[in-house]
TIVO-2410 file (N, C-alpha, C; in nm, 3 decimals):
# residues 132
REC num residu      c1      c2      c3 atome chaine
REC   1      M  -3.061   5.314  -0.019     N      A
REC   1      M  -2.969   5.211   0.027    CA      A
REC   1      M  -2.855   5.277   0.101     C      A
REC   2      S  -2.822   5.229   0.222     N      A
REC   2      S  -2.715   5.284   0.298    CA      A
REC   2      S  -2.579   5.235   0.242     C      A
REC   3      Q  -2.479   5.318   0.257     N      A
REC   3      Q  -2.344   5.282   0.207    CA      A
REC   3      Q  -2.286   5.174   0.293     C      A
REC   4      K  -2.206   5.089   0.232     N      A
REC   4      K  -2.142   4.976   0.302    CA      A
REC   4      K  -1.998   4.965   0.256     C      A
REC   5      I  -1.909   4.935   0.348     N      A
REC   5      I  -1.767   4.914   0.313    CA      A
REC   5      I  -1.728   4.771   0.340     C      A
REC   6      T  -1.670   4.702   0.245     N      A
REC   6      T  -1.631   4.568   0.259    CA      A
REC   6      T  -1.486   4.545   0.222     C      A
REC   7      T  -1.417   4.469   0.304     N      A
REC   7      T  -1.277   4.443   0.276    CA      A
REC   7      T  -1.265   4.353   0.156     C      A
REC   8      F  -1.177   4.384   0.062     N      A
REC   8      F  -1.163   4.310  -0.062    CA      A
REC   8      F  -1.020   4.254  -0.071     C      A
REC   9      L  -1.007   4.126  -0.082     N      A
REC   9      L  -0.875   4.059  -0.088    CA      A
REC   9      L  -0.849   4.006  -0.226     C      A
REC  10      M  -0.744   4.052  -0.292     N      A
REC  10      M  -0.705   4.006  -0.424    CA      A
REC  10      M  -0.584   3.917  -0.415     C      A
REC  11      F  -0.603   3.791  -0.451     N      A
REC  11      F  -0.492   3.694  -0.448    CA      A
REC  11      F  -0.433   3.682  -0.586     C      A
REC  12      Q  -0.301   3.669  -0.593     N      A
REC  12      Q  -0.234   3.663  -0.720    CA      A
REC  12      Q  -0.179   3.527  -0.756     C      A
REC  13      N  -0.188   3.431  -0.665     N      A
REC  13      N  -0.131   3.301  -0.689    CA      A
REC  13      N  -0.238   3.194  -0.698     C      A
REC  14      G  -0.363   3.233  -0.715     N      A
REC  14      G  -0.467   3.131  -0.720    CA      A
REC  14      G  -0.504   3.072  -0.581     C      A
REC  15      D  -0.480   3.152  -0.481     N      A
REC  15      D  -0.498   3.104  -0.339    CA      A
REC  15      D  -0.629   3.142  -0.280     C      A
REC  16      A  -0.717   3.213  -0.349     N      A
REC  16      A  -0.832   3.278  -0.285    CA      A
REC  16      A  -0.922   3.174  -0.217     C      A
REC  17      E  -0.953   3.059  -0.282     N      A
REC  17      E  -1.037   2.962  -0.219    CA      A
REC  17      E  -0.970   2.892  -0.100     C      A
REC  18      E  -0.841   2.863  -0.112     N      A
REC  18      E  -0.770   2.800  -0.002    CA      A
REC  18      E  -0.767   2.895   0.118     C      A
REC  19      A  -0.740   3.024   0.093     N      A
REC  19      A  -0.738   3.123   0.205    CA      A
REC  19      A  -0.874   3.135   0.269     C      A
REC  20      M  -0.978   3.146   0.183     N      A
REC  20      M  -1.113   3.162   0.234    CA      A
REC  20      M  -1.150   3.040   0.324     C      A
REC  21      T  -1.119   2.924   0.278     N      A
REC  21      T  -1.148   2.801   0.354    CA      A
REC  21      T  -1.071   2.796   0.486     C      A
REC  22      F  -0.943   2.840   0.477     N      A
REC  22      F  -0.859   2.843   0.599    CA      A
REC  22      F  -0.916   2.945   0.700     C      A
REC  23      Y  -0.947   3.065   0.656     N      A
REC  23      Y  -1.003   3.163   0.744    CA      A
REC  23      Y  -1.136   3.118   0.812     C      A
REC  24      Q  -1.217   3.054   0.731     N      A
REC  24      Q  -1.345   3.005   0.785    CA      A
REC  24      Q  -1.322   2.896   0.890     C      A
REC  25      S  -1.216   2.818   0.882     N      A
REC  25      S  -1.189   2.718   0.983    CA      A
REC  25      S  -1.148   2.778   1.115     C      A
REC  26      L  -1.108   2.904   1.114     N      A
REC  26      L  -1.060   2.972   1.238    CA      A
REC  26      L  -1.169   3.036   1.319     C      A
REC  27      F  -1.283   3.068   1.256     N      A
REC  27      F  -1.387   3.139   1.321    CA      A
REC  27      F  -1.520   3.066   1.316     C      A
REC  28      E  -1.586   3.055   1.429     N      A
REC  28      E  -1.712   2.979   1.437    CA      A
REC  28      E  -1.820   3.034   1.344     C      A
REC  29      D  -1.837   3.167   1.350     N      A
REC  29      D  -1.943   3.232   1.271    CA      A
REC  29      D  -1.888   3.270   1.133     C      A
REC  30      A  -1.867   3.165   1.048     N      A
REC  30      A  -1.808   3.194   0.919    CA      A
REC  30      A  -1.885   3.116   0.810     C      A
REC  31      K  -1.899   3.178   0.694     N      A
REC  31      K  -1.971   3.105   0.584    CA      A
REC  31      K  -1.935   3.172   0.452     C      A
REC  32      V  -1.952   3.092   0.347     N      A
REC  32      V  -1.943   3.145   0.214    CA      A
REC  32      V  -2.079   3.195   0.174     C      A
REC  33      V  -2.090   3.318   0.131     N      A
REC  33      V  -2.214   3.376   0.090    CA      A
REC  33      V  -2.238   3.352  -0.056     C      A
REC  34      S  -2.135   3.371  -0.137     N      A
REC  34      S  -2.141   3.343  -0.285    CA      A
REC  34      S  -2.006   3.308  -0.331     C      A
REC  35      L  -2.002   3.231  -0.444     N      A
REC  35      L  -1.874   3.188  -0.501    CA      A
REC  35      L  -1.898   3.166  -0.651     C      A
REC  36      A  -1.826   3.243  -0.733     N      A
REC  36      A  -1.833   3.227  -0.877    CA      A
REC  36      A  -1.694   3.192  -0.922     C      A
REC  37      R  -1.683   3.094  -1.016     N      A
REC  37      R  -1.555   3.046  -1.061    CA      A
REC  37      R  -1.538   3.091  -1.213     C      A
REC  38      F  -1.412   3.099  -1.249     N      A
REC  38      F  -1.385   3.129  -1.395    CA      A
REC  38      F  -1.428   3.004  -1.474     C      A
REC  39      E  -1.498   3.029  -1.580     N      A
REC  39      E  -1.544   2.927  -1.671    CA      A
REC  39      E  -1.448   2.918  -1.792     C      A
REC  40      P  -1.453   2.806  -1.864     N      A
REC  40      P  -1.372   2.797  -1.985    CA      A
REC  40      P  -1.386   2.914  -2.075     C      A
REC  41      G  -1.282   2.968  -2.127     N      A
REC  41      G  -1.284   3.077  -2.221    CA      A
REC  41      G  -1.290   3.219  -2.153     C      A
REC  42      E  -1.307   3.223  -2.021     N      A
REC  42      E  -1.301   3.350  -1.954    CA      A
REC  42      E  -1.155   3.389  -1.923     C      A
REC  43      P  -1.128   3.519  -1.891     N      A
REC  43      P  -0.992   3.565  -1.884    CA      A
REC  43      P  -0.918   3.525  -1.752     C      A
REC  44      G  -0.965   3.424  -1.680     N      A
REC  44      G  -0.895   3.375  -1.562    CA      A
REC  44      G  -0.876   3.226  -1.567     C      A
REC  45      P  -0.794   3.171  -1.474     N      A
REC  45      P  -0.771   3.029  -1.471    CA      A
REC  45      P  -0.901   2.950  -1.443     C      A
REC  46      E  -0.939   2.858  -1.532     N      A
REC  46      E  -1.062   2.782  -1.515    CA      A
REC  46      E  -1.073   2.723  -1.375     C      A
REC  47      G  -1.187   2.744  -1.311     N      A
REC  47      G  -1.209   2.684  -1.177    CA      A
REC  47      G  -1.162   2.769  -1.062     C      A
REC  48      K  -1.082   2.872  -1.087     N      A
REC  48      K  -1.035   2.959  -0.980    CA      A
REC  48      K  -1.143   3.065  -0.947     C      A
REC  49      V  -1.125   3.135  -0.835     N      A
REC  49      V  -1.225   3.224  -0.786    CA      A
REC  49      V  -1.237   3.351  -0.867     C      A
REC  50      K  -1.346   3.365  -0.937     N      A
REC  50      K  -1.377   3.490  -1.015    CA      A
REC  50      K  -1.420   3.600  -0.920     C      A
REC  51      H  -1.506   3.558  -0.824     N      A
REC  51      H  -1.553   3.653  -0.722    CA      A
REC  51      H  -1.621   3.569  -0.612     C      A
REC  52      A  -1.586   3.600  -0.488     N      A
REC  52      A  -1.649   3.532  -0.372    CA      A
REC  52      A  -1.679   3.633  -0.266     C      A
REC  53      V  -1.779   3.606  -0.185     N      A
REC  53      V  -1.815   3.680  -0.068    CA      A
REC  53      V  -1.824   3.579   0.043     C      A
REC  54      F  -1.759   3.607   0.154     N      A
REC  54      F  -1.764   3.523   0.272    CA      A
REC  54      F  -1.768   3.606   0.398     C      A
REC  55      T  -1.809   3.546   0.509     N      A
REC  55      T  -1.813   3.619   0.633    CA      A
REC  55      T  -1.726   3.548   0.738     C      A
REC  56      L  -1.668   3.628   0.821     N      A
REC  56      L  -1.593   3.584   0.938    CA      A
REC  56      L  -1.643   3.663   1.058     C      A
REC  57      A  -1.694   3.595   1.164     N      A
REC  57      A  -1.739   3.664   1.285    CA      A
REC  57      A  -1.838   3.777   1.247     C      A
REC  58      G  -1.924   3.750   1.148     N      A
REC  58      G  -2.025   3.845   1.113    CA      A
REC  58      G  -1.977   3.957   1.016     C      A
REC  59      Q  -1.848   3.962   0.991     N      A
REC  59      Q  -1.793   4.068   0.901    CA      A
REC  59      Q  -1.784   4.012   0.757     C      A
REC  60      E  -1.824   4.084   0.659     N      A
REC  60      E  -1.822   4.039   0.524    CA      A
REC  60      E  -1.696   4.075   0.454     C      A
REC  61      Y  -1.646   3.985   0.368     N      A
REC  61      Y  -1.524   4.004   0.292    CA      A
REC  61      Y  -1.551   3.961   0.146     C      A
REC  62      M  -1.476   4.015   0.055     N      A
REC  62      M  -1.481   3.971  -0.082    CA      A
REC  62      M  -1.341   3.928  -0.121     C      A
REC  63      C  -1.333   3.830  -0.220     N      A
REC  63      C  -1.201   3.791  -0.263    CA      A
REC  63      C  -1.212   3.747  -0.411     C      A
REC  64      I  -1.094   3.748  -0.477     N      A
REC  64      I  -1.081   3.704  -0.614    CA      A
REC  64      I  -0.946   3.640  -0.627     C      A
REC  65      D  -0.929   3.561  -0.732     N      A
REC  65      D  -0.802   3.519  -0.790    CA      A
REC  65      D  -0.781   3.611  -0.906     C      A
REC  66      S  -0.686   3.705  -0.900     N      A
REC  66      S  -0.669   3.800  -1.009    CA      A
REC  66      S  -0.616   3.728  -1.132     C      A
REC  67      P  -0.681   3.752  -1.245     N      A
REC  67      P  -0.626   3.692  -1.374    CA      A
REC  67      P  -0.512   3.775  -1.426     C      A
REC  68      V  -0.484   3.887  -1.368     N      A
REC  68      V  -0.375   3.978  -1.412    CA      A
REC  68      V  -0.270   3.981  -1.299     C      A
REC  69      R  -0.144   3.960  -1.333     N      A
REC  69      R  -0.034   3.973  -1.239    CA      A
REC  69      R  -0.004   4.125  -1.221     C      A
REC  70      H   0.004   4.162  -1.096     N      A
REC  70      H   0.030   4.304  -1.058    CA      A
REC  70      H   0.169   4.309  -0.994     C      A
REC  71      G   0.220   4.432  -0.982     N      A
REC  71      G   0.351   4.453  -0.921    CA      A
REC  71      G   0.339   4.475  -0.774     C      A
REC  72      F   0.230   4.435  -0.712     N      A
REC  72      F   0.210   4.453  -0.567    CA      A
REC  72      F   0.128   4.336  -0.513     C      A
REC  73      T   0.131   4.319  -0.384     N      A
REC  73      T   0.052   4.218  -0.316    CA      A
REC  73      T   0.009   4.277  -0.185     C      A
REC  74      F  -0.026   4.192  -0.086     N      A
REC  74      F  -0.067   4.245   0.046    CA      A
REC  74      F   0.056   4.308   0.118     C      A
REC  75      T   0.022   4.399   0.210     N      A
REC  75      T   0.121   4.460   0.292    CA      A
REC  75      T   0.066   4.477   0.432     C      A
REC  76      P   0.156   4.478   0.533     N      A
REC  76      P   0.106   4.495   0.673    CA      A
REC  76      P   0.053   4.635   0.701     C      A
REC  77      S   0.068   4.721   0.606     N      A
REC  77      S   0.010   4.859   0.625    CA      A
REC  77      S  -0.142   4.854   0.647     C      A
REC  78      I  -0.208   4.750   0.596     N      A
REC  78      I  -0.346   4.723   0.615    CA      A
REC  78      I  -0.349   4.582   0.675     C      A
REC  79      S  -0.423   4.570   0.787     N      A
REC  79      S  -0.431   4.435   0.847    CA      A
REC  79      S  -0.573   4.413   0.900     C      A
REC  80      L  -0.601   4.287   0.927     N      A
REC  80      L  -0.731   4.247   0.988    CA      A
REC  80      L  -0.708   4.243   1.137     C      A
REC  81      Y  -0.781   4.323   1.211     N      A
REC  81      Y  -0.761   4.337   1.353    CA      A
REC  81      Y  -0.870   4.259   1.427     C      A
REC  82      V  -0.824   4.165   1.513     N      A
REC  82      V  -0.923   4.077   1.582    CA      A
REC  82      V  -0.910   4.098   1.731     C      A
REC  83      D  -1.013   4.143   1.798     N      A
REC  83      D  -1.016   4.143   1.946    CA      A
REC  83      D  -1.062   4.001   1.986     C      A
REC  84      C  -0.978   3.928   2.058     N      A
REC  84      C  -1.008   3.793   2.102    CA      A
REC  84      C  -1.077   3.798   2.239     C      A
REC  85      A  -1.166   3.697   2.257     N      A
REC  85      A  -1.242   3.688   2.381    CA      A
REC  85      A  -1.167   3.621   2.496     C      A
REC  86      S  -1.069   3.545   2.462     N      A
REC  86      S  -1.000   3.468   2.567    CA      A
REC  86      S  -0.853   3.443   2.527     C      A
REC  87      E  -0.773   3.405   2.628     N      A
REC  87      E  -0.630   3.369   2.597    CA      A
REC  87      E  -0.623   3.246   2.511     C      A
REC  88      E  -0.712   3.150   2.532     N      A
REC  88      E  -0.715   3.034   2.446    CA      A
REC  88      E  -0.735   3.070   2.299     C      A
REC  89      E  -0.829   3.161   2.275     N      A
REC  89      E  -0.860   3.206   2.136    CA      A
REC  89      E  -0.745   3.274   2.070     C      A
REC  90      I  -0.681   3.371   2.140     N      A
REC  90      I  -0.570   3.439   2.082    CA      A
REC  90      I  -0.452   3.346   2.055     C      A
REC  91      D  -0.425   3.253   2.148     N      A
REC  91      D  -0.317   3.153   2.127    CA      A
REC  91      D  -0.347   3.064   2.006     C      A
REC  92      R  -0.472   3.019   1.991     N      A
REC  92      R  -0.512   2.934   1.877    CA      A
REC  92      R  -0.498   3.007   1.746     C      A
REC  93      L  -0.555   3.129   1.739     N      A
REC  93      L  -0.545   3.206   1.613    CA      A
REC  93      L  -0.399   3.237   1.576     C      A
REC  94      Y  -0.329   3.284   1.672     N      A
REC  94      Y  -0.189   3.320   1.650    CA      A
REC  94      Y  -0.105   3.198   1.592     C      A
REC  95      A  -0.119   3.083   1.654     N      A
REC  95      A  -0.049   2.965   1.613    CA      A
REC  95      A  -0.092   2.927   1.468     C      A
REC  96      A  -0.223   2.929   1.438     N      A
REC  96      A  -0.272   2.889   1.304    CA      A
REC  96      A  -0.223   2.988   1.198     C      A
REC  97      L  -0.232   3.119   1.226     N      A
REC  97      L  -0.195   3.221   1.130    CA      A
REC  97      L  -0.049   3.231   1.109     C      A
REC  98      L   0.031   3.207   1.215     N      A
REC  98      L   0.177   3.221   1.212    CA      A
REC  98      L   0.237   3.098   1.135     C      A
REC  99      E   0.182   2.985   1.144     N      A
REC  99      E   0.232   2.862   1.084    CA      A
REC  99      E   0.354   2.882   0.989     C      A
REC 100      D   0.470   2.849   1.038     N      A
REC 100      D   0.597   2.857   0.963    CA      A
REC 100      D   0.633   2.997   0.911     C      A
REC 101      R   0.590   3.102   0.979     N      A
REC 101      R   0.618   3.240   0.944    CA      A
REC 101      R   0.694   3.308   1.058     C      A
REC 102      T   0.750   3.421   1.023     N      A
REC 102      T   0.816   3.508   1.127    CA      A
REC 102      T   0.718   3.613   1.168     C      A
REC 103      P   0.691   3.627   1.296     N      A
REC 103      P   0.589   3.729   1.337    CA      A
REC 103      P   0.640   3.872   1.316     C      A
REC 104      L   0.548   3.960   1.290     N      A
REC 104      L   0.583   4.102   1.286    CA      A
REC 104      L   0.598   4.155   1.431     C      A
REC 105      M   0.515   4.104   1.521     N      A
REC 105      M   0.528   4.128   1.662    CA      A
REC 105      M   0.493   3.998   1.731     C      A
REC 106      A   0.583   3.942   1.811     N      A
REC 106      A   0.565   3.823   1.883    CA      A
REC 106      A   0.444   3.834   1.980     C      A
REC 107      L   0.381   3.724   2.002     N      A
REC 107      L   0.265   3.724   2.094    CA      A
REC 107      L   0.316   3.749   2.236     C      A
REC 108      G   0.265   3.853   2.299     N      A
REC 108      G   0.303   3.882   2.434    CA      A
REC 108      G   0.241   4.012   2.484     C      A
REC 109      S   0.287   4.058   2.597     N      A
REC 109      S   0.241   4.182   2.656    CA      A
REC 109      S   0.332   4.294   2.605     C      A
REC 110      H   0.277   4.388   2.536     N      A
REC 110      H   0.359   4.496   2.480    CA      A
REC 110      H   0.326   4.634   2.543     C      A
REC 111      G   0.255   4.628   2.659     N      A
REC 111      G   0.228   4.747   2.736    CA      A
REC 111      G   0.099   4.820   2.701     C      A
REC 112      F   0.038   4.785   2.584     N      A
REC 112      F  -0.088   4.852   2.549    CA      A
REC 112      F  -0.209   4.755   2.550     C      A
REC 113      S  -0.181   4.628   2.579     N      A
REC 113      S  -0.292   4.531   2.585    CA      A
REC 113      S  -0.243   4.414   2.676     C      A
REC 114      T  -0.334   4.332   2.714     N      A
REC 114      T  -0.303   4.213   2.792    CA      A
REC 114      T  -0.210   4.118   2.718     C      A
REC 115      K  -0.245   4.095   2.589     N      A
REC 115      K  -0.166   4.008   2.500    CA      A
REC 115      K  -0.192   4.048   2.359     C      A
REC 116      F  -0.087   4.053   2.281     N      A
REC 116      F  -0.101   4.104   2.142    CA      A
REC 116      F   0.001   4.036   2.055     C      A
REC 117      G  -0.042   4.009   1.933     N      A
REC 117      G   0.056   3.955   1.830    CA      A
REC 117      G   0.014   3.997   1.696     C      A
REC 118      W   0.113   4.007   1.604     N      A
REC 118      W   0.089   4.057   1.469    CA      A
REC 118      W   0.164   3.969   1.371     C      A
REC 119      V   0.093   3.914   1.275     N      A
REC 119      V   0.155   3.815   1.184    CA      A
REC 119      V   0.106   3.840   1.042     C      A
REC 120      N   0.189   3.799   0.945     N      A
REC 120      N   0.145   3.786   0.809    CA      A
REC 120      N   0.124   3.633   0.790     C      A
REC 121      D   0.006   3.598   0.741     N      A
REC 121      D  -0.019   3.454   0.724    CA      A
REC 121      D   0.043   3.402   0.594     C      A
REC 122      R   0.027   3.276   0.569     N      A
REC 122      R   0.095   3.214   0.450    CA      A
REC 122      R   0.044   3.270   0.314     C      A
REC 123      F  -0.064   3.345   0.316     N      A
REC 123      F  -0.114   3.405   0.194    CA      A
REC 123      F  -0.068   3.550   0.180     C      A
REC 124      G   0.000   3.604   0.284     N      A
REC 124      G   0.048   3.739   0.286    CA      A
REC 124      G  -0.043   3.840   0.351     C      A
REC 125      V  -0.157   3.791   0.397     N      A
REC 125      V  -0.256   3.883   0.469    CA      A
REC 125      V  -0.209   3.907   0.609     C      A
REC 126      S  -0.212   4.027   0.653     N      A
REC 126      S  -0.164   4.069   0.780    CA      A
REC 126      S  -0.276   4.070   0.886     C      A
REC 127      W  -0.248   4.012   1.005     N      A
REC 127      W  -0.349   4.002   1.112    CA      A
REC 127      W  -0.287   4.057   1.240     C      A
REC 128      Q  -0.363   4.145   1.306     N      A
REC 128      Q  -0.329   4.185   1.440    CA      A
REC 128      Q  -0.428   4.121   1.537     C      A
REC 129      L  -0.378   4.048   1.636     N      A
REC 129      L  -0.457   3.974   1.731    CA      A
REC 129      L  -0.439   4.037   1.871     C      A
REC 130      N  -0.549   4.072   1.933     N      A
REC 130      N  -0.547   4.145   2.058    CA      A
REC 130      N  -0.632   4.077   2.163     C      A
REC 131      L  -0.582   4.069   2.282     N      A
REC 131      L  -0.657   4.028   2.397    CA      A
REC 131      L  -0.670   4.153   2.488     C      A
REC 132      P  -0.782   4.222   2.489     N      A
REC 132      P  -0.794   4.352   2.559    CA      A
REC 132      P  -0.783   4.326   2.710     C      A
***
């Protein structure tokens, strides 16, 4: 079996399913591959995401709602980088992901690409959007 690396997103506020659904609404080629929920008596909030696998644009991701509170969360040091196919796509994704947030880098020409923007979405996940 060949080795595979998958991005793993750990949500601490019970937002995993909402985030997964939101991300799937942004990309045409997106689907839930598997979804397991916490059952009564298990160490997580009943009905929340115990473990899920989903795809966005052919890339696989995993996520959970952590039953344990940690002293950390997402950071822009790691981000999801999206090369967009059109100006319409980058504008749409930027607006949806930015929703009521302050951008890390405003959408525009920064000298290294035609159009680029960097945002933390409402779940704390960092996205870099690029129009090459």
